[in-house]
C-alpha positions in Angstrom: 91.0 362.1 43.0 87.5 361.5 44.5 85.6 363.9 46.5 83.9 362.1 49.6 81.2 363.1 51.8 82.7 363.8 55.2 81.9 366.2 58.0 84.6 369.0 58.0 84.2 371.8 60.4 86.5 374.0 58.0 83.6 373.9 55.5 85.9 372.7 52.8 86.1 369.6 50.6 87.7 366.3 51.5 89.4 364.4 48.8 90.5 360.8 48.6 93.2 358.8 46.7 94.0 355.1 46.9 97.7 355.7 46.6 99.8 358.8 46.3 103.6 359.7 46.8 102.5 361.6 49.7 99.5 363.5 50.9 101.8 366.5 51.7 102.7 366.7 48.1 99.1 366.3 46.8 98.0 369.1 49.2 100.6 371.4 47.9 99.3 370.8 44.3 95.9 371.6 45.5 96.8 374.7 47.1 98.6 375.7 43.8 95.2 375.2 42.1 93.4 377.6 44.5 92.1 375.0 47.2 90.2 376.7 50.0 91.3 376.9 53.7 90.6 373.6 55.4 90.8 371.3 52.3 91.7 367.8 53.1 93.5 365.1 51.1 93.6 361.5 52.5 95.1 358.3 51.0 95.0 354.6 51.6 98.6 354.4 51.0 101.7 356.8 50.6 104.6 355.4 48.4 106.9 358.1 49.9 105.3 359.3 53.1 107.7 361.2 55.3 108.0 362.3 58.8 109.9 364.9 60.7 113.5 365.6 59.6 112.8 363.6 56.3 112.3 360.2 58.1 110.2 357.7 56.1 106.7 356.8 57.4 106.3 353.2 56.9 102.6 351.9 56.8 100.6 349.0 55.7 98.2 349.6 52.9 94.6 350.2 53.9 95.3 349.9 57.5 95.9 353.3 58.8 94.9 356.9 58.4 97.1 359.3 56.4 96.0 362.8 55.4 97.1 366.5 55.1 94.9 369.7 55.8 95.6 372.9 54.1 95.2 376.0 56.1 95.5 379.5 54.7 96.1 382.4 56.9 96.1 386.2 55.7 99.8 386.6 56.9 102.6 384.4 58.2 102.3 386.1 61.7 98.6 384.9 61.8 99.6 381.3 61.9 98.8 379.9 65.4 101.7 379.5 67.8 102.9 376.0 68.6 100.7 374.6 65.7 102.3 371.3 65.7 101.8 370.6 69.4 98.3 371.9 69.3 97.5 369.4 66.3 99.1 366.8 68.5 96.6 367.7 71.3 93.8 367.6 68.9 94.8 364.3 67.6 95.2 362.8 71.1 91.7 364.1 72.1 90.2 362.6 69.0 91.6 359.3 69.6 90.4 359.2 73.2 86.9 360.0 71.9 87.3 357.3 69.2 88.1 354.9 71.7 87.1 355.9 75.2 88.8 352.9 76.9 92.3 354.6 75.9 91.5 357.7 78.1 94.5 358.6 80.0 96.8 356.4 77.9 97.0 358.9 75.0 100.2 361.2 75.4 101.6 364.0 73.2 105.5 363.7 72.9 107.2 367.1 72.0 107.3 368.4 69.4 105.2 366.2 67.0 104.2 362.7 68.1 101.2 361.1 69.8 102.0 357.9 72.0 100.0 355.2 73.5 100.9 354.0 76.9 102.6 355.4 80.1 105.4 357.9 80.4 107.7 354.8 81.3 106.2 352.6 78.5 104.8 354.3 75.5 104.9 353.6 71.8 104.4 356.0 68.9 100.9 355.8 67.3 100.6 359.1 65.4 103.0 361.6 63.7 102.5 365.0 62.8 104.6 366.9 59.9 103.8 370.6 59.7 105.3 372.6 56.7 104.6 376.2 55.9 104.9 378.2 52.6 104.4 381.9 52.9 101.1 382.2 54.8 100.0 378.5 53.8 100.4 375.7 56.3 100.2 372.1 55.5 99.6 369.7 58.3 100.3 366.1 57.6 99.0 363.5 60.0 99.5 359.7 60.0 97.9 357.5 62.5 98.6 353.8 63.1 95.1 352.5 63.4 94.4 349.0 62.3 97.9 347.7 61.6 98.8 344.7 63.7 102.5 344.1 63.1 105.4 346.4 62.4 108.9 345.7 61.0 111.5 344.4 63.4 113.0 347.9 63.7 109.8 349.5 64.7 108.0 347.0 66.8 109.5 348.2 70.0 108.7 351.9 69.1 105.4 351.8 67.3 101.8 350.7 68.0 98.6 351.0 66.4 95.4 351.8 68.1 94.2 348.3 67.4 97.5 346.6 68.6 97.6 348.6 71.8 94.0 347.9 72.5 94.5 344.2 72.0 97.4 343.9 74.2 95.9 346.0 77.2 92.3 344.6 76.7 92.9 340.9 75.9 89.8 338.9 74.8 88.0 342.3 73.8 87.1 343.5 70.6 88.0 347.1 69.5 84.7 348.8 70.1 84.2 350.1 66.4 80.7 349.6 65.0 82.0 350.2 61.6 83.9 348.4 58.9 87.5 348.6 58.5 87.0 350.9 55.5 84.8 353.2 57.6 86.9 353.3 60.7 89.6 355.7 59.4 86.9 358.1 58.0 85.3 358.2 61.5 88.6 359.0 63.2 89.4 361.6 60.6 86.1 363.5 61.3 86.9 363.4 65.0 90.4 364.7 64.5 89.2 367.6 62.1 86.6 368.6 64.6 89.3 368.9 67.5 91.8 370.5 65.2 89.2 373.2 64.3 88.4 373.7 68.0 92.1 373.7 69.1 93.2 376.3 66.4 90.4 378.7 66.9 90.0 378.4 70.6 89.8 381.8 72.3 93.0 382.9 74.1 92.9 383.3 77.9 93.7 386.7 79.2 96.8 385.5 81.0 98.0 382.1 80.0 97.0 380.1 76.8 94.5 377.5 77.6 95.9 375.2 74.9 99.1 375.0 77.0 97.5 374.1 80.2 95.4 371.2 78.4 98.5 370.1 76.6 100.6 369.8 79.7 98.0 367.3 81.2 98.8 365.0 78.3 102.6 365.9 77.9 104.7 362.8 77.6 107.4 362.6 80.5 106.0 365.9 82.1 107.8 366.4 85.4 109.9 363.4 84.9 113.7 362.9 84.0 114.4 363.0 80.5 117.3 362.9 77.8 117.0 365.6 75.3 119.1 365.6 72.0 119.5 369.3 70.8 119.4 370.0 67.2 119.5 367.6 64.4 118.3 363.8 64.7 121.9 362.7 64.7 123.0 365.2 67.4 125.3 363.9 70.1 124.6 366.9 72.4 122.5 365.7 75.2 120.8 367.4 78.1 119.7 365.5 80.9 117.2 366.9 83.3 113.6 367.2 84.4 110.9 368.2 81.9 109.1 371.2 83.3 106.5 371.9 80.7 106.0 374.1 77.6 106.6 377.7 76.9 104.1 380.1 75.2 105.9 379.5 71.8 105.8 375.8 72.2 109.3 375.5 73.3 110.4 372.6 75.6 111.3 373.6 79.0 113.9 371.6 80.9 115.8 372.0 84.2 119.2 370.4 83.5 120.6 368.0 86.2 122.5 370.2 89.0 121.0 373.5 87.9 117.9 375.4 89.0 117.5 377.7 86.0 115.4 376.2 83.2 116.6 375.9 79.6 114.0 376.4 76.6 114.6 374.4 73.5 112.9 374.9 70.1 114.9 372.3 68.2 115.7 368.7 68.9 113.8 365.8 70.4 113.2 363.7 73.6 114.8 360.3 73.5 112.6 357.4 74.3 114.3 355.0 76.8 
């Protein structure tokens, strides 16, 4: 494990490994050894990378950004509300700053994905996995950055920053004045900067500012959606209009034919 020189607003070390089982597992090991709040571990490749509900995270070696951040809080109740969504907002803002031409095309899909495109045609470019252990939080982030091609079962669902840019700006080069090796580090610095800001942002007197800013980037906001309640294999669907996000990060939907909104904490939006 190599300590690298990288700007980290959490004032903690950033470690790098070429290949690991998962950065999440490595981060847990670092925490057990007493690693500080804000410690980061990134890797060029994960043998057993995973996403939400245990789904595998497939990626090409050396083409993308994969890391986990350790956050320590005094008590469990001190963990910021809707931390997964706020992390998604931070990642979306960082991607837009990383490639300004993508401004307006980066969306946050409840509860833990970042998409590129429009509400009617968007593909996943980043995934977030948040796990907690007592008052410790582990935030795993994977960003499809330079990968050009995806397996057949993912090509209609996933996109990298590079592949999306190439498709939408034909004939232009992705404006990165860096080598392929340096590009993930620059994006990591930007994500850490926005993450630090989002999770320490002062609360507004009445309505959380993170919620307002998130809803400007919320995938399918104000549109008709299909929501699968509960586990990933759930066959219980709610059809309705996505009304926004609640103070606790819950998804608010008004079902078809009804006027009273429903609040959901578990499940996922179907992409169609």
